[in-house]
C-alpha positions, 0 to 999 in steps of 0.5 A: 500500500502506498501513501502520497505525502506533500513535503515542503520548505518555506523561505523568507526572501527579498521580493525580487527573488520571486523571479530569480531563476537561480534562487528558484533552482537552488530552492528546488534542489535543496528540497529534492536533496532533503527528501532524498536523504529521507529515502523518498523520490518525488512523484510530482514536479516541485512547485514554488509559490508565494505562501500566505503567512500567519503574519505579514512579512516585513516590507520588501520581503515575501514568503516562498514555499516549495512543495513536492509530493512523494510516495511512501510505501507502507510495509505490513508485517503479519504477526501470526 
C-alpha cells in the first residue's frame, strides 16, 4: 500500500527573488536533496509559490514555499 505525502520548505526572501531563476533552482534542489536523504523520490514536479503567512512579512520581503509530493510505501508485517 502506498501513501502520497506533500513535503515542503518555506523561505523568507527579498521580493525580487520571486523571479530569480537561480534562487528558484537552488530552492528546488535543496528540497529534492532533503527528501532524498529521507529515502523518498518525488512523484510530482516541485512547485514554488508565494505562501500566505500567519503574519505579514516585513516590507520588501515575501514568503516562498516549495512543495513536492512523494510516495511512501507502507510495509505490513503479519504477526501470526
